[in-house]
C-alpha positions in Angstrom: 71.5 110.5 -4.1 71.6 114.2 -2.9 74.3 116.1 -1.7 75.0 119.1 0.9 76.3 122.2 -0.7 78.6 122.2 2.0 79.5 119.0 1.2 80.5 119.7 -2.3 81.9 122.9 -1.4 84.4 121.6 1.1 85.2 118.0 -1.1 88.8 118.3 -2.6 88.0 117.2 -7.1 90.1 114.7 -8.6 92.1 116.0 -11.8 90.6 113.8 -14.5 92.4 114.3 -18.3 91.1 111.4 -20.0 90.6 112.1 -23.7 86.7 112.3 -24.5 85.1 111.1 -27.8 85.5 114.3 -29.6 89.5 114.3 -29.1 89.4 110.8 -30.1 87.3 111.5 -33.3 89.3 115.1 -34.2 92.7 112.5 -33.8 91.3 110.3 -36.0 90.3 113.0 -38.9 93.8 114.8 -38.3 95.5 110.8 -38.8 93.5 109.9 -41.9 94.7 112.9 -43.3 98.0 112.2 -42.6 97.9 108.5 -43.6 95.0 107.7 -46.0 96.1 107.7 -49.9 99.7 108.2 -49.0 102.5 105.5 -49.3 103.9 104.5 -46.0 108.0 104.9 -45.7 108.5 103.5 -42.3 107.1 102.5 -39.2 108.7 101.5 -36.3 107.5 100.4 -32.3 110.1 101.8 -30.0 108.4 100.6 -27.0 110.1 97.2 -25.4 106.7 96.1 -25.2 106.1 95.5 -29.1 109.9 94.7 -29.4 109.5 91.1 -30.7 106.3 91.5 -32.4 107.8 92.5 -35.8 104.8 95.8 -36.7 106.8 97.1 -39.0 107.6 93.8 -41.2 103.6 92.7 -40.6 102.5 95.7 -42.1 105.1 96.8 -44.8 103.7 97.7 -48.2 100.3 97.8 -46.9 98.4 101.1 -47.0 96.3 102.6 -44.8 92.7 102.6 -46.3 90.9 104.0 -43.5 91.3 105.6 -39.7 88.1 106.0 -37.8 86.9 106.0 -34.0 84.2 104.6 -31.8 83.4 106.3 -28.4 87.2 106.8 -27.1 89.0 103.9 -29.2 90.0 104.8 -32.3 91.5 102.4 -35.2 94.2 102.4 -38.4 92.7 100.0 -40.7 95.4 98.5 -43.4 94.9 96.7 -46.5 95.4 93.1 -46.0 92.8 92.8 -42.9 95.0 94.4 -40.4 93.8 97.4 -37.9 95.4 98.8 -35.2 93.5 99.7 -32.0 94.3 102.4 -29.6 93.4 103.5 -26.3 94.5 106.5 -24.8 93.2 106.3 -21.2 94.9 109.3 -19.4 98.2 110.1 -21.0 98.1 109.0 -24.3 98.2 111.5 -27.0 98.2 111.0 -31.3 100.2 113.8 -32.7 100.5 114.5 -36.4 103.9 116.4 -37.3 104.6 117.7 -40.9 108.1 115.9 -41.8 111.1 117.8 -39.7 109.0 119.5 -37.3 109.6 119.3 -33.9 107.1 116.2 -31.8 105.5 117.7 -28.6 106.6 115.4 -26.4 109.8 113.0 -26.4 111.0 110.5 -28.6 111.2 108.4 -25.7 107.3 108.3 -25.0 106.5 107.0 -28.6 105.4 103.6 -29.0 104.3 104.1 -32.6 105.4 106.2 -35.4 104.6 106.0 -39.0 105.9 108.1 -41.3 104.8 109.5 -44.9 106.4 111.8 -47.1 104.7 114.9 -45.7 104.7 113.5 -41.9 105.3 112.0 -39.2 102.3 109.9 -37.2 103.2 109.2 -33.3 101.3 107.6 -30.5 102.5 108.5 -27.3 102.2 107.0 -24.1 100.0 104.1 -24.9 99.0 102.7 -23.0 96.4 100.6 -25.3 97.9 99.4 -28.8 97.3 96.3 -30.2 97.4 95.2 -33.8 94.5 93.1 -34.9 92.6 91.4 -38.2 89.4 94.1 -38.8 87.1 91.1 -37.9 88.4 90.8 -34.2 88.2 94.9 -34.1 84.4 94.5 -35.1 83.6 91.5 -32.6 86.0 91.8 -29.7 83.7 91.7 -26.4 85.2 95.1 -25.0 84.4 96.9 -28.0 81.2 95.1 -29.5 80.0 95.6 -26.1 80.0 99.7 -26.4 77.4 101.4 -26.7 76.2 104.2 -29.1 78.9 106.6 -30.3 77.5 110.0 -29.3 79.7 111.7 -31.9 78.7 109.5 -34.4 76.4 110.5 -37.6 74.5 107.4 -36.7 74.2 107.9 -33.7 71.0 105.8 -32.1 68.5 107.5 -29.3 66.6 104.2 -28.9 69.6 102.3 -28.2 71.1 105.3 -25.9 67.8 105.0 -24.1 67.9 100.9 -23.8 71.1 100.9 -22.4 70.6 103.5 -19.8 67.3 101.5 -18.7 69.2 98.2 -18.7 71.8 99.7 -16.4 71.6 99.9 -12.6 68.6 102.4 -12.2 69.8 103.3 -8.9 72.9 104.7 -10.4 73.1 108.9 -10.5 73.2 109.8 -14.0 76.3 111.6 -14.1 78.1 108.3 -12.9 75.6 105.8 -15.4 76.6 108.6 -18.6 80.7 107.6 -18.3 79.7 104.1 -18.4 81.1 102.9 -22.1 78.7 100.4 -22.4 75.6 102.9 -21.7 76.9 105.3 -24.2 80.6 106.1 -25.8 82.4 108.9 -26.2 81.2 111.0 -23.0 83.9 111.6 -20.4 83.9 113.7 -17.4 83.5 117.7 -19.6 80.7 116.3 -21.6 78.7 114.5 -18.3 78.8 117.6 -16.6 78.6 120.0 -19.2 75.5 117.7 -20.6 73.8 117.6 -17.5 74.1 121.5 -16.7 73.1 122.2 -20.6 69.9 120.1 -20.2 69.0 121.6 -16.5 69.1 117.9 -15.2 71.1 117.5 -11.5 73.8 114.7 -12.4 73.5 113.3 -8.7 69.6 111.9 -9.8 69.2 108.2 -9.8 68.7 107.2 -13.7 65.2 105.5 -12.5 63.8 109.1 -11.6 64.3 110.5 -14.8 62.1 110.7 -17.9 63.0 109.2 -20.9 62.7 112.9 -22.3 65.3 113.9 -19.9 67.7 111.3 -20.7 67.2 112.6 -24.5 67.9 115.8 -23.7 71.1 115.6 -22.1 72.6 113.6 -25.5 70.8 116.2 -27.4 72.4 119.1 -25.7 75.9 117.2 -25.9 75.9 116.2 -29.8 75.8 119.4 -31.4 78.6 120.4 -29.1 81.1 117.4 -29.2 80.7 116.9 -33.1 81.1 120.4 -33.5 84.6 120.1 -31.2 85.7 117.0 -33.0 85.5 118.9 -36.0 87.2 122.0 -34.8 89.9 120.3 -32.4 91.2 122.2 -29.7 89.8 122.9 -26.2 86.0 122.1 -25.8 84.0 124.9 -25.6 80.6 124.6 -25.0 79.9 128.4 -23.7 80.4 131.5 -26.1 80.3 135.0 -24.5 78.9 136.2 -28.0 75.9 133.5 -28.5 75.1 133.2 -24.1 71.9 134.6 -24.3 70.5 132.4 -27.2 72.4 129.1 -25.9 72.1 129.8 -22.3 68.9 127.2 -20.3 66.1 129.5 -20.2 64.4 128.4 -16.7 67.2 131.3 -15.2 67.4 135.0 -15.7 71.2 135.8 -17.5 73.3 137.2 -14.6 76.9 138.2 -16.4 79.6 138.5 -13.5 83.1 139.0 -13.8 84.8 136.2 -15.3 87.6 135.0 -13.5 88.1 131.8 -15.2 90.5 128.9 -14.9 88.2 127.2 -17.9 87.1 129.9 -20.3 85.2 127.6 -22.5 82.7 125.6 -20.5 79.2 126.7 -18.8 80.7 124.6 -15.3 83.3 122.0 -16.3 86.5 123.2 -14.1 84.8 126.6 -12.3 84.5 125.2 -8.8 83.8 128.2 -6.8 83.4 130.4 -9.8 79.6 131.8 -10.2 77.4 130.0 -12.8 77.1 131.9 -16.0 73.3 131.9 -15.7 71.9 132.5 -11.8 75.5 133.4 -10.3 75.3 130.6 -7.6 79.0 129.0 -7.2 79.5 126.0 -9.1 80.2 123.1 -7.2 82.3 120.0 -7.5 82.3 116.7 -6.0 83.6 112.7 -7.0 81.1 110.6 -7.9 80.9 106.9 -8.7 83.0 104.2 -7.5 86.1 105.6 -9.6 85.4 109.3 -8.0 85.6 111.1 -11.1 84.8 114.9 -10.7 81.4 116.4 -11.6 80.6 119.9 -11.9 77.1 121.2 -11.3 75.3 124.3 -10.3 73.4 123.3 -7.7 70.2 126.0 -8.6 69.8 125.7 -12.5 69.8 121.8 -12.2 67.4 121.4 -8.8 
């Protein structure tokens, strides 16, 4: 689907802040470090939705044996075949705090609190939080239908290609990458950054892309998203000190004065600012049925 530069420049992008795969994998790392191997002193479920579910009683005396993530889903696995499954959607958050340290969100927003001698682990603002058996977490229809996890060590490129080819081939690749059935863990940041780093127009139909181009997107994303998952903090794909080595090679380097709202990215949230490679203003426009904002350079990604 082609988009005119004027149309794209005048569009008002929707603001989305859904946590992506790197954020959830980093949360799993932090939560796991705080809980695995430590005695659970107390579990609370303050949200009224869980008042009658008796989670504290059902989980009493059970240690957390593992915490892991798949795409945007996080799992706390307790002894005795019980697992807490979480999806943060747009507003949720996992917080890990040393005991006595002030929480970054109000206590009235806590849905789950797990306390050890050293830490409070808190899940804020839901909205998906459920207790299930381990077997259900493996065979639940939604979870089983997820595509390969872009952050995972065992990311399967063949399955990634197969899922994209099985999908509607008239979809723009920017939209197809957000479908968690195709590839798990990619959201708006990594969709836009991955397409830019691979020099792929996010508005091209999936059918018009070669397998090599589809793989180039995944291979551009993986080292960066995995680094972000390990380190936490803001997503950083653009690093000025290594830009010459890491930038797309097809275009000459030009370094305009940065007036960045998003200093760590190539195109994401840089609407109207000069492309870091060619200097053309970065464009943004809603894409797909959910109108999720795509950012791109019309010159570099032509």
